[in-house]
N, C-alpha and C positions, 0 to 999 in steps of 0.2 A: 687482417688477411683480406686481400681483394677477391671479389667474386667475379667469375666469368661464366656466362651462359653460352653453351654451344648448341646451336639449333641446326639440325640436319635430319632428314628422314632416314638416312643410312647410318646404322649403328657403327659400321666400320669407320666412316669418316668422323663421327663424334669421338670414337676411341682414338683415332690417329691424332686428331687435334689435341685431345686430353693428353696423350703420351708426349706430344710435342711440347706442351706447356708444363709438364709434370715437374721438371727440374726447378721450376720457379715456385714461389710461395703463393699459390692461388688456390681458392676454393672453387672447384669446377661443378657446375650444374649443367643439366642436359634437357633438351626438348626435342620432340620429334616433328613438330610442325609449328606454323605461325600462331595458331590459337593457344597452344600450350606455352609458347614462348611469352606471349602477352600475359598469361596467367602467372607464370613463374616470375616474370619481371615485377608484377604488382606485389607478390608475396615476398620475394627475396631481395629486390633492388640491387641487381648485379652492377658492377662498375663498368663491365664491357659485355656486349653480346656479339658472338661470331655467328652470322646468319647465312644460311643457304637461301637460294631463291626459289627453286623448283621443289615444292613439297606438297603432299597431299592435303586435302582439306579446302576450306573456303578462303583461307588467307595464305598467300604465298609470302616469301620473304621480303619482297618489295613493299607489299601492302602492310605487313607486320611492322616494317621499319617506319613507314609513313605514319601508322597509327601511334607508334611509341614516340616518335619525334614530335607529333602534334599534341600529345598529352603533356600538360605542364608538370605532372609528377614524374614522368619518365624521359622527358626531352633531354635531360642532361646526361643520360646514359650513352656512352659511345657505342657505335655499331660498326662492325667490320663485315662487309658482304664477302662471303667465300663460296663461290659458285663456279660451275662449268660454263656458264654463259659469259663469254668474253668479247662479244661484238661491241663496237663503239656505242651503239644505241642502248645495249644492256647496261653498260657502265654508266651512261648518262642517266638512265632511269634509277639506278641505285643511288647516285649522288643527289639527284632531284628529290628522291624520297627522304633524304637526310642522312645517308650513310657517311661515316667519317673516313672510311677507306674501302677499297674494293680489291679483292684478290680473286684470281682465276685459277681453278683446279686444272691440272695439278699445280700445287703451290710449293714454294720453297719454305720448309719448316723454319729455317734461320731468318728468313724475311718476315715470317709471321711473328716469331718471337720478338724480333727487333721492333715491329710495329706495335705489338701488345705492350712492350716495356715503354715505348714512346708515348703511348696513349694513357696508360694507367700506372706506369712506374713500377 
C-alpha cells in the first residue's frame, strides 16, 4: 500500500485531500507544518507528500520541500505543492525547491487524483 503524507495547517484541507484520495488504495498520513512533515517523512518514508506552502512554524512548505529534496534519504520522495499561492514567482519557487508538481487552491479533485496516480501509480 502506497503512503501519502498530507501537510497543511488547516485540518479541513487535510480532510478534503484525504477524502479526495480515499477511493484509492493509499495509506494517508497527516502533518500540520513543515517540521512535523520532515519528522514523519523520516519515520514513515511516504511515497508522496502533498505540501502546503504557508504554515506556522520555522519551516514553511517551500523550505520543507528544499530540505527533503536535498537529503539523500528522502530526495526520491515525490512532492506536490498544494497552496493558495499561485503567482508565477510562487510556482517558480516551488519547482526550484524540488517540487514535482504544483497545484493552486481551489484545486480540481479529479486533476489531483490523476496526478497522484501518475506519480505513484
